[in-house]
C-alpha positions as CSV (number, residue, x, y, z in Angstrom):
1,M,128.4,92.9,99.3
2,P,127.4,90.5,97.1
3,L,126.4,92.2,93.4
4,F,122.6,90.8,94.4
5,V,120.4,90.7,97.1
6,T,120.6,87.1,98.0
7,T,118.5,88.1,101.8
8,P,114.8,87.5,102.0
9,V,112.8,90.4,103.1
10,E,111.1,87.9,105.6
11,K,114.8,86.6,107.1
12,M,116.2,90.8,107.8
13,T,116.7,91.5,110.9
14,G,116.1,95.7,110.5
15,P,114.9,97.7,107.9
16,Y,116.6,96.3,104.1
17,P,119.4,99.4,104.3
18,R,118.7,100.5,100.6
19,R,115.2,100.4,100.3
20,W,115.2,103.9,99.0
21,W,117.4,102.5,96.2
22,A,115.0,99.5,95.9
23,L,112.3,101.8,95.7
24,L,113.6,103.6,92.7
25,V,113.5,100.7,91.2
26,L,109.7,100.0,91.8
27,C,109.1,102.9,90.3
28,L,110.8,103.0,87.2
29,S,109.2,99.5,86.6
30,L,105.7,101.1,87.6
31,L,106.6,103.8,85.0
32,I,106.7,102.3,81.9
33,V,103.7,100.6,82.1
34,V,101.5,102.9,82.6
35,M,103.4,105.6,80.3
36,A,102.5,102.1,78.0
37,N,99.0,103.7,77.7
38,T,99.6,107.0,78.1
39,S,102.2,107.2,74.9
40,L,99.8,105.5,72.9
41,I,97.6,108.9,72.6
42,V,99.8,110.9,70.4
43,A,101.1,107.8,68.6
44,A,97.5,106.8,67.2
45,P,97.7,109.6,64.7
46,G,100.8,108.3,63.1
47,M,99.7,104.3,63.4
48,T,96.6,105.0,61.7
49,R,98.0,106.9,58.7
50,D,100.4,104.1,58.5
51,L,98.7,101.2,58.7
52,G,95.4,102.4,58.1
53,L,93.3,101.7,61.0
54,S,89.1,101.2,61.7
55,S,88.4,103.6,64.4
56,S,88.1,99.7,66.1
57,D,91.2,98.8,64.9
58,L,92.5,102.0,66.6
59,Q,90.3,101.2,69.9
60,W,91.7,97.4,70.1
61,V,95.3,98.7,69.4
62,I,94.5,101.1,72.9
63,D,92.8,98.1,74.6
64,G,94.4,95.4,74.0
65,Y,97.0,96.3,76.4
66,T,94.0,97.3,79.1
67,V,92.0,93.6,78.7
68,P,94.7,91.2,80.0
69,Y,95.9,94.1,81.7
70,A,92.8,94.8,84.0
71,A,91.8,90.9,84.2
72,L,95.0,89.4,85.7
73,M,96.4,91.9,87.9
74,L,94.7,90.0,91.1
75,V,95.5,86.2,89.8
76,L,99.2,87.0,89.0
77,G,99.7,88.9,92.5
78,S,98.6,86.2,94.3
79,I,101.4,84.0,92.2
80,G,104.0,86.4,92.9
81,D,103.3,86.0,96.4
82,K,103.2,82.4,96.6
83,Y,106.3,81.7,94.9
84,S,108.3,85.6,94.3
85,R,107.9,88.4,94.2
86,R,110.9,89.5,92.9
87,G,110.9,86.9,90.1
88,A,107.4,88.4,89.2
89,L,109.2,91.7,89.1
90,V,111.6,90.3,86.9
91,L,109.8,88.4,84.9
92,G,107.0,90.4,83.6
93,L,109.6,93.1,82.9
94,L,111.2,91.0,80.4
95,I,107.6,89.5,79.2
96,F,106.6,93.7,78.9
97,A,110.1,93.9,76.9
98,G,109.5,91.6,74.7
99,G,105.9,92.7,73.4
100,S,107.4,96.4,73.2
101,V,110.3,94.6,70.8
102,M,107.4,92.8,69.0
103,G,105.5,96.3,68.7
104,G,108.2,97.6,67.5
105,L,109.0,95.8,65.0
106,V,105.7,94.7,62.9
107,D,103.4,96.1,60.3
108,E,100.2,94.5,60.8
109,T,97.5,95.8,62.3
110,G,96.7,92.4,64.2
111,L,100.2,91.8,65.1
112,V,100.4,94.8,66.5
113,I,97.1,94.0,69.0
114,T,98.4,91.3,69.8
115,A,102.1,92.8,70.9
116,R,99.7,94.9,73.1
117,A,98.2,92.0,74.4
118,I,101.5,91.0,75.7
119,M,102.3,94.1,77.0
120,G,99.1,94.0,78.7
121,V,100.2,90.7,80.5
122,G,103.9,91.7,81.3
123,A,102.4,94.5,82.9
124,A,99.5,92.9,84.7
125,V,102.5,90.6,86.6
126,V,104.6,94.2,87.3
127,M,102.1,96.4,89.1
128,P,100.7,94.4,91.9
129,A,104.7,93.1,92.2
130,T,105.7,96.5,92.3
131,L,103.1,97.9,95.0
132,S,103.3,94.3,97.1
133,L,107.0,94.9,97.1
134,L,107.0,97.9,98.6
135,V,105.2,97.4,101.0
136,A,107.2,94.2,102.7
137,I,110.3,96.5,102.2
138,F,109.6,99.1,104.6
139,P,108.5,99.5,108.0
140,R,105.2,101.0,108.5
141,A,106.9,103.9,109.9
142,E,107.1,105.2,106.5
143,R,105.5,103.3,104.1
144,A,103.1,106.1,103.2
145,K,106.2,108.1,102.1
146,A,107.2,105.3,99.9
147,I,103.8,104.5,98.4
148,T,103.1,108.4,97.9
149,A,106.3,108.1,95.6
150,W,104.6,105.5,94.0
151,S,101.5,106.9,93.3
152,A,103.5,110.1,92.3
153,T,105.0,108.1,90.2
154,S,101.3,106.5,88.4
155,G,100.4,110.8,88.0
156,L,104.3,111.6,86.6
157,A,103.4,108.6,84.2
158,I,100.1,110.3,82.7
159,A,102.5,113.4,81.2
160,A,105.7,111.6,80.8
161,G,104.3,109.2,78.5
162,P,103.2,111.5,75.9
163,L,106.5,113.6,76.1
164,A,108.4,110.8,75.7
165,A,106.7,109.6,72.6
166,G,106.7,113.0,71.5
167,W,109.6,113.7,72.0
168,L,110.9,110.2,69.7
169,L,108.1,111.0,67.0
170,E,109.6,114.1,66.1
171,D,112.5,112.0,64.0
172,H,111.3,108.7,64.1
173,A,108.4,106.6,63.6
174,W,105.4,105.1,65.7
175,G,107.3,102.1,66.5
176,S,109.9,104.2,68.3
177,T,107.7,104.4,71.2
178,F,107.3,100.7,71.8
179,L,110.9,100.5,71.4
180,M,111.9,103.4,74.5
181,N,110.6,100.6,76.9
182,V,113.0,98.0,76.2
183,P,116.2,99.3,77.9
184,I,113.7,100.9,80.7
185,A,112.6,97.1,81.4
186,V,116.2,95.5,81.1
187,L,117.3,98.5,83.5
188,G,114.7,97.6,85.7
189,V,115.5,94.0,85.7
190,I,119.0,94.5,86.1
191,G,118.1,96.9,89.5
192,A,115.3,94.2,90.4
193,L,118.5,91.9,91.1
194,V,121.0,94.4,92.6
195,L,118.8,96.4,94.6
196,V,115.4,94.7,95.2
197,P,115.9,91.9,97.8
198,P,113.9,88.2,97.1
199,S,110.8,88.5,99.5
200,K,107.8,85.9,99.9
201,A,104.7,85.1,101.4
202,A,105.0,82.4,104.4
203,G,102.7,79.2,105.4
204,M,100.6,81.0,102.6
205,G,98.6,77.9,101.3
206,R,97.8,76.6,97.8
207,I,96.3,79.6,95.8
208,D,92.8,79.6,94.4
209,Y,92.8,79.0,91.1
210,V,89.1,78.5,90.6
211,G,88.4,81.5,92.6
212,G,91.1,83.0,90.5
213,L,90.0,81.9,86.6
214,L,87.0,83.4,88.3
215,S,88.3,86.8,88.8
216,I,89.3,86.9,85.0
217,V,86.6,86.2,83.1
218,S,84.1,88.6,85.4
219,I,86.7,91.7,84.9
220,G,87.8,90.8,81.6
221,S,84.4,90.3,80.1
222,L,83.5,93.6,82.0
223,V,86.5,96.0,80.4
224,Y,85.9,94.2,77.0
225,A,82.0,94.9,76.9
226,T,83.0,98.2,77.7
227,I,85.1,99.0,75.1
228,E,83.2,97.1,72.7
229,G,79.4,98.4,73.3
230,P,79.5,101.1,73.5
231,H,82.2,102.3,70.7
232,F,80.5,99.3,68.3
233,G,77.0,98.5,69.1
234,W,75.4,95.9,71.6
235,G,75.7,92.8,69.4
236,A,75.6,89.4,70.2
237,G,79.3,89.7,71.4
238,P,79.2,92.6,73.4
239,I,75.7,91.3,75.3
240,A,77.2,88.0,75.8
241,A,80.5,89.4,77.8
242,A,78.2,91.7,79.7
243,V,76.1,88.6,81.2
244,A,79.5,86.2,81.0
245,A,80.9,89.4,83.7
246,D,77.7,89.7,85.7
247,V,77.4,85.4,86.4
248,G,81.3,85.4,86.3
249,L,81.1,87.9,89.4
250,L,78.3,86.0,91.0
251,A,79.9,83.3,90.7
252,F,83.5,84.3,91.5
253,V,81.6,85.6,95.0
254,A,79.9,82.4,96.3
255,W,82.9,80.5,95.5
256,E,85.3,83.0,97.7
257,L,82.3,83.4,100.7
258,R,82.9,79.3,100.7
259,H,86.4,78.7,99.7
260,S,88.8,78.0,103.1
261,N,91.9,80.0,101.7
262,P,90.1,82.9,99.3
263,M,92.0,84.3,96.2
264,L,90.9,87.2,97.7
265,N,88.2,87.5,100.6
266,V,85.2,89.3,99.4
267,R,84.0,89.6,103.4
268,K,87.3,92.0,103.1
269,F,84.3,95.0,101.4
270,K,82.5,95.0,104.6
271,E,85.2,97.1,106.3
272,R,84.6,100.9,105.5
273,P,87.8,102.2,104.8
274,F,89.0,99.3,102.1
275,S,85.9,99.3,100.5
276,G,85.6,103.1,100.4
277,S,89.1,103.6,99.4
278,M,88.7,101.5,96.3
279,L,85.8,103.3,95.1
280,A,87.5,106.2,95.3
281,V,90.5,104.8,93.4
282,L,87.7,103.6,90.8
283,F,85.8,106.9,90.0
284,F,89.1,109.2,90.4
285,F,90.9,107.0,87.4
286,F,87.6,107.1,85.8
287,G,87.0,110.9,85.7
288,T,90.4,111.4,85.3
289,F,92.0,109.0,81.9
290,G,88.5,109.8,80.2
291,S,89.1,113.5,81.0
292,I,92.6,113.6,79.6
293,Y,92.3,111.1,76.8
294,Y,89.8,113.7,75.2
295,S,91.5,117.1,76.2
296,T,95.1,115.6,74.5
297,Q,92.9,114.9,71.3
298,F,91.8,118.6,71.3
299,L,95.0,120.2,71.7
300,Q,96.6,117.8,68.5
301,F,93.2,118.1,66.1
302,V,92.0,121.4,66.8
303,L,94.7,123.8,68.6
304,G,97.4,121.7,66.5
305,Y,100.0,121.2,68.6
306,N,102.4,118.0,67.1
307,A,103.1,115.1,69.7
308,L,105.6,116.7,71.4
309,D,104.3,120.4,72.1
310,T,101.1,118.3,73.3
311,G,103.6,116.1,75.5
312,I,105.2,119.5,76.7
313,R,101.8,120.8,78.0
314,L,100.6,118.3,79.9
315,L,104.0,118.7,82.3
316,P,101.9,121.2,84.2
317,L,99.5,117.7,85.3
318,A,102.7,116.4,86.6
319,A,104.4,119.4,88.5
320,A,100.7,119.6,90.0
321,V,100.9,115.7,90.8
322,F,104.0,116.0,92.4
323,A,102.8,119.0,94.5
324,G,99.3,116.7,95.9
325,A,101.9,114.3,96.7
326,A,104.1,116.7,99.1
327,V,100.7,118.3,100.6
328,T,99.3,114.5,101.4
329,G,102.3,114.0,103.0
330,K,101.7,116.1,105.4
331,L,98.2,116.2,106.2
332,A,96.8,112.4,105.5
333,P,98.6,111.7,108.9
334,K,97.3,115.0,110.9
335,L,93.6,115.0,109.2
336,G,92.6,111.3,108.5
337,V,91.7,109.7,105.1
338,K,88.2,111.0,105.0
339,L,88.8,114.2,104.9
340,V,91.8,114.5,102.3
341,V,90.8,111.7,100.0
342,G,86.5,113.2,99.9
343,T,88.9,116.8,99.3
344,G,91.0,115.4,96.6
345,M,87.7,114.1,94.8
346,V,85.9,117.5,95.2
347,I,88.8,119.2,93.1
348,G,88.8,116.9,90.7
349,T,85.2,117.2,90.0
350,A,85.5,120.9,89.5
351,G,88.8,119.9,87.2
352,V,86.2,117.9,85.3
353,L,83.7,120.5,85.4
354,L,86.0,123.2,84.1
355,L,85.5,121.9,80.8
356,T,82.5,121.7,80.6
357,R,83.7,125.7,79.5
358,I,86.0,124.1,76.1
359,E,84.0,125.4,73.2
360,S,85.9,125.9,69.3
361,G,88.2,129.1,70.3
362,S,89.3,127.7,73.6
363,A,92.8,127.8,74.3
364,Y,95.7,125.7,75.5
365,T,94.9,128.4,78.8
366,D,91.1,127.0,78.8
367,F,93.3,123.3,79.5
368,L,95.5,124.5,82.5
369,A,93.4,125.2,85.0
370,P,91.4,121.9,84.5
371,L,95.0,119.9,83.7
372,L,96.7,121.5,87.1
373,M,93.3,120.5,89.2
374,L,93.0,117.0,88.3
375,G,97.0,116.2,89.0
376,F,96.8,118.3,92.4
377,A,93.8,115.9,93.3
378,I,95.9,112.6,92.0
379,G,98.5,113.5,94.3
380,L,96.3,114.5,97.1
381,S,93.9,111.5,96.7
382,L,96.0,108.5,95.0
383,S,98.4,107.7,98.5
384,P,96.4,107.5,101.4
385,A,93.9,105.5,99.5
386,T,96.2,102.9,98.4
387,D,97.9,103.2,101.7
388,T,94.6,102.4,103.5
389,I,94.0,99.5,100.8
390,M,97.1,97.8,101.1
391,G,97.0,98.6,105.0
392,S,93.8,96.4,104.4
393,F,96.1,92.6,103.9
394,P,98.2,90.5,105.8
395,E,101.9,90.0,105.0
396,S,101.1,87.0,102.9
397,E,98.4,88.5,100.5
398,L,100.2,91.7,99.5
399,G,100.8,90.3,96.1
400,V,96.7,90.0,96.0
401,G,96.5,93.8,97.3
402,G,98.4,95.2,94.6
403,G,96.1,93.6,92.3
404,A,93.1,94.7,94.1
405,N,94.3,98.5,94.0
406,D,96.1,98.1,90.6
407,T,92.2,96.9,89.0
408,A,90.5,99.1,91.0
409,L,92.7,101.8,89.5
410,E,92.8,100.1,85.6
411,L,88.7,99.4,85.6
412,G,88.8,103.1,86.4
413,A,90.7,104.1,83.7
414,S,89.6,101.9,81.4
415,L,85.8,102.4,82.0
416,G,86.3,106.5,81.9
417,I,88.3,106.2,78.2
418,A,85.5,104.0,77.3
419,I,82.1,105.5,78.0
420,L,83.3,109.1,78.6
421,G,85.0,107.9,75.2
422,S,81.7,106.6,73.6
423,L,79.7,109.6,75.0
424,L,82.6,111.4,73.3
425,A,81.6,109.9,70.0
426,T,77.9,109.9,69.9
427,S,77.6,113.9,70.4
428,Y,80.8,114.7,67.8
429,K,78.1,112.5,65.6
430,D,75.3,114.4,66.6
431,K,76.5,118.2,66.2
432,L,78.2,117.7,62.8
433,T,75.1,116.1,61.4
434,D,73.4,119.3,62.4
435,L,75.6,121.5,61.5
436,V,77.0,120.1,58.0
437,G,74.6,117.0,57.0
438,G,72.9,118.2,54.1
439,H,76.0,119.4,52.5
440,L,78.2,116.1,52.4
441,P,78.0,113.0,50.2
442,A,77.0,110.1,52.6
443,A,79.8,108.4,52.0
444,A,82.0,111.6,53.2
445,L,80.1,112.4,56.3
446,D,80.1,108.8,57.6
447,I,83.4,109.5,57.2
448,A,83.3,112.8,58.6
449,K,81.3,111.4,61.5
450,D,83.8,109.2,62.6
451,S,85.7,110.7,64.5
452,V,87.4,114.4,64.9
453,G,90.4,113.0,62.6
454,G,88.6,112.1,59.9
455,G,86.6,115.1,59.8
456,L,89.8,116.7,59.4
457,A,90.6,114.6,56.8
458,V,87.6,114.8,54.6
459,A,87.8,119.1,55.1
460,G,91.5,118.0,53.1
461,Q,89.9,116.2,50.7
462,V,87.3,118.5,49.6
463,A,90.0,121.4,49.0
464,K,91.1,119.6,46.7
465,T,87.4,118.7,45.0
466,P,86.6,120.9,41.7
467,G,82.9,121.4,43.5
468,G,84.5,122.4,46.5
469,G,88.2,124.8,47.5
470,P,89.2,125.6,50.2
471,Q,86.5,128.4,51.5
472,Q,83.9,125.0,51.5
473,A,87.0,123.4,53.7
474,Q,87.8,125.5,55.8
475,T,83.3,125.7,56.5
476,L,84.0,122.1,57.6
477,V,86.9,122.7,59.4
478,A,84.9,124.8,61.5
479,A,81.8,122.6,61.9
480,V,84.7,119.6,62.7
481,H,86.1,122.1,65.3
482,E,82.7,122.9,67.3
483,S,81.7,119.3,67.2
484,F,84.3,118.0,68.8
485,A,84.4,121.3,71.3
486,H,80.7,120.8,72.2
487,A,81.0,116.6,72.7
488,I,83.8,117.8,75.3
489,A,81.7,120.3,77.1
490,Q,78.6,117.7,77.2
491,T,80.8,114.7,77.9
492,S,82.7,116.2,81.0
493,L,79.0,117.6,82.5
494,I,78.4,113.7,82.3
495,G,81.5,113.4,83.6
496,A,81.6,115.3,86.4
497,V,78.4,114.3,87.6
498,I,79.2,110.7,87.7
499,M,82.4,111.7,89.6
500,A,79.5,113.5,92.2
501,A,77.7,111.0,92.4
502,G,81.0,109.3,93.6
503,T,82.5,111.6,95.6
504,L,79.6,111.1,97.5
505,I,79.4,107.6,98.2
506,V,83.3,107.4,98.9
507,I,82.8,110.3,101.8
508,A,79.9,108.3,102.6
509,V,81.2,104.9,103.4
510,L,85.2,106.0,104.5
511,P,84.6,106.3,108.2
512,G,86.4,109.4,109.8
513,R,89.5,108.8,111.6
514,K,88.1,108.0,115.3
515,A,85.5,105.2,113.2
516,A,89.0,104.1,111.5
517,G,90.7,102.5,114.2
518,K,88.6,99.6,114.4
519,Y,89.5,98.7,111.1
520,R,93.2,98.4,112.0
521,R,94.6,95.5,112.3
522,N,97.4,93.9,114.2
523,E,100.9,93.5,112.2
524,P,102.4,90.2,111.8
525,A,104.9,89.8,114.7
526,A,108.0,89.6,112.2
527,E,106.8,92.6,110.8
528,A,106.7,94.2,114.2
529,D,109.6,93.8,115.7
530,R,111.7,95.0,112.4
531,D,109.3,98.2,112.5
532,E,111.0,98.0,116.3
533,E,114.2,97.8,115.9
534,Y,113.9,100.8,113.5
535,A,112.5,102.8,115.6
536,D,115.4,102.1,117.9
537,S,118.0,102.9,114.9
538,V,116.7,106.0,114.6
539,Q,116.2,107.1,118.3
């Protein structure tokens, strides 16, 4: 057997024998691109201190990754379909590793943001490639199990990122959280060449680059406006981006409707299983990532856990993801997508709603039930929704299908962090002003209102000033804690309402099990032949 796999999936007469090893490579690749977002949550305090980051700087260190990641997935997935899905995976991992090396070695804010953007480009190549290769490699009889493992990996990364970063930060600087990606990416490249077979779409035709450009403009502008406007004010930049997003979306839809070979067949949104599943992924990650974003801040800034302790306390979420994934593998085929996804969204909404009980005296145990519910909901809902989305695309558009699914996921997460994070900041500022507005100098109050970390830093300075002292500092700390807890409760209420509305919409759009049958497509002949041979081999 040759060291590298050279036979394309499309030329295999039966299922690829080492497909489960290939799945391990795909999940490992997915793990690091999702971890790149979640690991930064616990590295942010150290980066802020060492680089002197403002709240705007920190926001763009985080979202410098998000904008290209969300905007490029659809286009890069299509390019992978056309030329080489495995080649796209390898190239994406190399770009991601290069950005990680840069991020770990530089010490200027602008260069760190640039490094994060390079990593985002690499992630936008990797993520749709993992899904398209998975669907191409696995016969339909095993595909749901493989997608369940892929989905569980996404949930695992939410907890694994902070845990791995926290462990490194015990003895190393924040740059180590970038560099930890490099050996994993190199291992992924080697694994892809040795275990993942080549694959590309047959007879795909020319790529719709105009549609691709319009999708980049609309999605990128939307993410930028959502990040910049709520946090830093609706000035000329965010307003222009919002207008560009609207115009770009209308132009994209009009172009795709007229194009003979569109980047994304927008008529597909008339198919209720597809549109309902896309909405489910978007709404679900809106609430989940937003909630985890501010919950980890409470664990660090209010309860005083360090980075490693915070990562350890997110492990129950990962365990719950696997529990949900195990359950959905048995329930989804029997109960149907609508019931399973709807149930998961109800559980996730209830988990966010529980966070409305958070107050300044809350302990970690008050976060445990919401984390378990969110994790279980991810495991229960994401796999059948993703399977439905990917099943809506023919073999020649698997990269586009992966890009569509991943765009909904990343867009939901970005909107959740941006919108809920903005609401959190506003609520925190208002409450803190009510509590201590008349007791601090204007400059100190502005710093304290900027973030919970800023409030605690001001308290530290108050303790050292002659006119202050430990008692006054402790009073300010208590006010910061109360304000942040109040903000979490208020933001969680709004987040739960949005998720509840999304749940009702998804349940209304997704068809029942019987009605979903009319949307099923005939499988391509080559895929049907591989599945038939697989069925014969296991009898």
